[in-house]
Rosetta silent file (secondary structure, phi, psi, omega in degrees, C-alpha in Angstrom):
SEQUENCE: XXXXXXXXXXXXXXXXXXXXXXXXXXXXXXXXXXXXXXXXXXXXXXXXXXXXXXXXXXXXXXXXXXXXXXX
SCORE:     score description
SCORE:     0.000 S_00000001
   1 L     0.000  -37.486 -179.266    3.973  -84.748   23.372 S_00000001
   2 H   -64.044  -35.488  179.242    2.864  -88.318   22.589 S_00000001
   3 H   -65.246  -42.793  178.235    1.282  -88.652   26.033 S_00000001
   4 H   -62.030  -45.359 -179.683   -0.752  -85.468   25.447 S_00000001
   5 H   -61.776  -42.058  179.154   -1.884  -86.686   22.013 S_00000001
   6 H   -63.748  -42.591  179.562   -2.877  -90.047   23.456 S_00000001
   7 H   -66.596  -40.422  179.272   -4.848  -88.405   26.257 S_00000001
   8 H   -64.282  -41.358 -179.665   -6.541  -86.031   23.805 S_00000001
   9 H   -69.050  -36.745  176.992   -7.538  -88.898   21.532 S_00000001
  10 H   -63.936  -42.428  177.736   -8.884  -90.904   24.465 S_00000001
  11 H   -64.629  -40.547  178.622  -10.986  -87.937   25.536 S_00000001
  12 H   -63.252  -41.619  177.714  -12.228  -87.469   21.966 S_00000001
  13 H   -59.794  -47.840  179.766  -13.224  -91.146   21.799 S_00000001
  14 H   -61.924  -40.006  179.844  -15.178  -90.838   25.060 S_00000001
  15 H   -62.408  -49.245 -178.380  -16.827  -87.630   23.835 S_00000001
  16 H   -64.828  -49.314 -176.940  -17.980  -89.155   20.546 S_00000001
  17 H   -65.511  -38.538  177.756  -19.134  -92.449   22.015 S_00000001
  18 H   -64.353  -42.777  179.860  -20.921  -90.739   24.906 S_00000001
  19 H   -64.505  -41.900  178.820  -22.746  -88.361   22.577 S_00000001
  20 H   -64.450  -41.543  178.972  -23.864  -91.186   20.310 S_00000001
  21 H   -64.425  -48.121 -179.358  -25.106  -93.205   23.287 S_00000001
  22 H   -62.172  -32.551 -178.192  -26.970  -90.256   24.837 S_00000001
  23 L   -84.335   -2.969  177.713  -28.593  -89.428   21.501 S_00000001
  24 L    83.873   15.907  179.570  -29.817  -93.003   21.089 S_00000001
  25 L   -83.575   74.365 -175.174  -27.591  -93.854   18.113 S_00000001
  26 L  -116.407   17.964  176.672  -27.285  -97.507   19.078 S_00000001
  27 L  -170.141  165.898 -176.651  -28.103  -99.179   15.785 S_00000001
  28 H   -59.945  -31.551 -178.961  -28.104  -98.487   12.059 S_00000001
  29 H   -75.866  -16.455  178.870  -31.740  -97.365   12.115 S_00000001
  30 H  -114.661   12.655 -178.122  -31.001  -94.713   14.777 S_00000001
  31 L   -58.710  150.131 -178.345  -27.587  -93.622   13.455 S_00000001
  32 E  -137.666  156.731  168.692  -26.769  -89.917   13.550 S_00000001
  33 L   -70.288  163.102  178.796  -24.137  -87.567   12.219 S_00000001
  34 H   -63.206  -35.025  177.548  -21.727  -86.408   14.870 S_00000001
  35 H   -65.198  -44.614  178.441  -23.359  -82.971   14.720 S_00000001
  36 H   -61.372  -33.337 -179.786  -26.830  -84.481   15.219 S_00000001
  37 H   -76.945  -11.294  178.403  -25.491  -86.422   18.211 S_00000001
  38 L    92.482   18.592  178.077  -24.264  -83.178   19.755 S_00000001
  39 L   -72.589  124.234  176.724  -20.516  -83.682   19.368 S_00000001
  40 L   -68.581  135.739 -176.763  -18.780  -80.336   19.778 S_00000001
  41 L    52.793   62.744 -173.365  -16.592  -79.596   16.735 S_00000001
  42 L   -62.436  -21.149 -179.385  -17.831  -82.681   14.865 S_00000001
  43 L   -95.145    7.103  178.889  -15.303  -82.265   12.045 S_00000001
  44 L   -73.724  134.201  177.339  -12.289  -82.142   14.377 S_00000001
  45 L    55.884   57.244 -179.427   -9.747  -84.941   13.816 S_00000001
  46 H   -60.549  -30.024  178.311  -11.514  -86.754   10.941 S_00000001
  47 H   -65.682  -36.972  179.162   -8.623  -89.223   10.690 S_00000001
  48 H   -68.915  -40.728  177.126   -9.179  -90.224   14.296 S_00000001
  49 H   -60.064  -40.747  177.581  -12.908  -90.694   13.711 S_00000001
  50 H   -62.214  -39.339  177.344  -11.982  -92.964   10.787 S_00000001
  51 H   -64.100  -38.239  178.204   -9.690  -94.960   13.085 S_00000001
  52 H   -61.634  -35.391  175.725  -12.545  -95.428   15.557 S_00000001
  53 H   -69.852  -48.276 -178.138  -14.547  -96.977   12.711 S_00000001
  54 H   -58.540  -36.578 -178.763  -11.604  -99.091   11.529 S_00000001
  55 L   -87.055   -1.600  174.936  -11.036 -100.441   15.052 S_00000001
  56 L    86.878    9.087  176.701  -14.733 -101.224   15.551 S_00000001
  57 L   -74.551  -35.475  178.243  -15.537  -98.655   18.243 S_00000001
  58 L  -120.863  154.731  172.598  -17.969  -96.887   15.882 S_00000001
  59 E  -116.486  146.792 -179.206  -20.092  -98.117   13.019 S_00000001
  60 E  -127.120  136.790  175.804  -20.845  -95.964    9.987 S_00000001
  61 L   -82.021  168.576  179.413  -23.768  -96.106    7.594 S_00000001
  62 L   -63.101  -27.006 -179.924  -23.360  -95.626    3.852 S_00000001
  63 L   -93.117   15.068  171.647  -24.705  -92.087    4.187 S_00000001
  64 L    84.006   20.396  175.408  -22.056  -91.100    6.763 S_00000001
  65 L   -99.204  158.651 -174.620  -23.971  -91.443   10.014 S_00000001
  66 E  -120.968  153.736  174.244  -22.551  -93.181   13.073 S_00000001
  67 E  -152.761  157.906  176.190  -23.796  -95.536   15.738 S_00000001
  68 L  -115.016  156.909  176.421  -22.382  -97.605   18.576 S_00000001
  69 L   -62.424  134.005 -173.878  -23.371 -101.089   19.606 S_00000001
  70 L   -89.382   24.736 -178.697  -26.272 -100.809   21.997 S_00000001
  71 L   -81.058    0.000    0.000  -25.281 -103.549   24.431 S_00000001
């Protein structure tokens, strides 16, 4: 079961980061909500989304929008 959960979370990370990149959310001035970025089921696994922020994969603005580093 842990392997499935790990694979699901990895896929979710790729989905979120890919959507943010494709939507141009690569800095605080272009940040988007997950829904605006086109993430399917944007409210799925909110704890995991929080972990992505905590680990530095995503950045979050004060108003709850997300962006990835544009390098």
